[in-house]
C-alpha angles and dihedrals in degrees: 000000000000090000090055091050093046092048090047091051094047090050090049091052091051092047089052089052091050094048089046091052090047090051090056091054109132114164142358096213135031133200131205094028108150100184134028124187117192124194125175141178101030091161095186096307098133096169094053091045091052089050092051094048090049092048089050089052096237098115135038129216091282091055091247123138115275096157095101108194093357117127110221112203115195102196095204138257092105093145133059137046096039129066100237109060092122091057092050091048093050090047089053091051092049093046089049090062096042095046093056090053088055093046095256131100143218118218113194110192129200115239133175096288093053088046092047091053091049092052094049098257097135099159091122097045110113117219098251090059093074092060091048091063092046115116131183094269097040091114092053095045090049090051092049091046093048091047089053093046092053090046090053091048090054090051096048119092 
């Protein structure tokens, strides 16, 4: 039963990230963009992701935005297969904020692996990823979620 709860909680975490990204949606088209850098399929390989961003000149040695007015498009598939999806997601959120200040932008899209996680298809999630999303009150949140789940089951026909 703990696998079911763990998988449900991880799916919920990815859903929250997806909803947060959707809530930040601003525009569908942009004008005056001089440079676009597109990166896809990070799949939890944070070290390779950092190398690509540095090579493209959008981050410095301290992983801060140096792209100026550049628009970075992350085409999805950040999670799964590798151990550092959480680090890559956290970096994207940080760069989103920093890029706006510099006149640029970061556009993080949702692809099939994000969608799979949201819908509970966790076959590509590596074991270490579960721990990466754990927070100090994870146990309490799981217990509350499970209690609500059981309560909803009792109410359903």
